[in-house]
C-alpha positions, 0 to 999 in steps of 0.5 A: 393214194391207192390210184392215180386220181389226177390224169388227163381222163379224170380232169377233162371230164371234171371240167365237162361235168362241172361246166354243166352243172355250173351252167345249171346252178348259175341259171337257177340262181339267176332266175331266183335272184332276178326273176329272169330266165336267161342264158348263163352259157360261156361257150357258144355250142355246148351247154357249158359254163367253163369257169366252173368246170375249170374251177372244179378241176383246179379245186379237186387237184388243189384242195383234196389234200384238205378233204378230212377238215371241212373248215380247212376246205372252206377257208382255202376254197374261199381264198383259192376261189376268189383268186381264181375268179379274179384271174379268170375275170382278167384273162377273159377280158384280155382275150374277149375285150369285155367283162363277163361278170361285174360285181361293181354293184355290190358293197364289198368287191374288188374292181368289179371282178370278185365280191364277198358274197362269191368268196363265201360261195366259193368256200361252201362250194369247196366243201360240197365239191370235195366231200360229197360231189366229187365222189359221186362224179368219180363213179360216173367218170370211171364208166366213161371209156377213155377211147374214143371219148376223151379225144372226142370231147377234147376236140369238141371243147377246143372247136367250141372255144375257138368259135366262141373267141371268133363270135364274141370278137365279131360281136364286140367289134360291132359294139365298138363301132356302134359306140364310137358312131363308126360306119359298119359294113356287114359281112358273112360272119356278122350274119353267122354270129348276129346280134340276136344269137349273141345277145341270147347266149351272152345277155350280160356281156359288157363293153368297157370304153377307154375311160372305163365305162362298162356298158351292156353290149346288147344295149349298145347294139339295140338300135344298130343300123346295118349299112 
């Protein structure tokens, strides 16, 4: 390796650029497969689908050693991607109290977190990423000045994550109270992270009750009355 490839500058911009690309791909795929054009964002402020950004950075660091073999890239990418997706699904549910995606409707899936279709997708993505996409993104990243943009984008990303955690926590709290028929009193944060905004940004967010039932949050709050 002639130069240090995996420094902070490269990794943070892999995460940002691939989060944007992932959002675009996810939105197009969702529209083609369902006929519905809806938000596939993972954060409130930026146009990001973070699982793709984090996944891409993870893939690049882990799989670059297999770049000479498309077969190895596919196999290792399929395995690594599936493990990565399962872990992300679990962590996100622990943090937010909700599943961001659910593959329970598919034939070959594990706990609704991963499915055979997306395992194959991860394998194909690994080949495309390492062989074709990464070299082009490297050219773009090399032109981005480290100062001040590395700090600016990192601070923005941290703020976006914190705001998203806060917003979803408030949103999920409303859903839980509605689901359990508890009295709900609106406060200023509920007005900021209101149902219209949150359901638009996260239309597929799900609430899981104590017995394991998974329900769309927007369906729970569809007829909510603020008291």
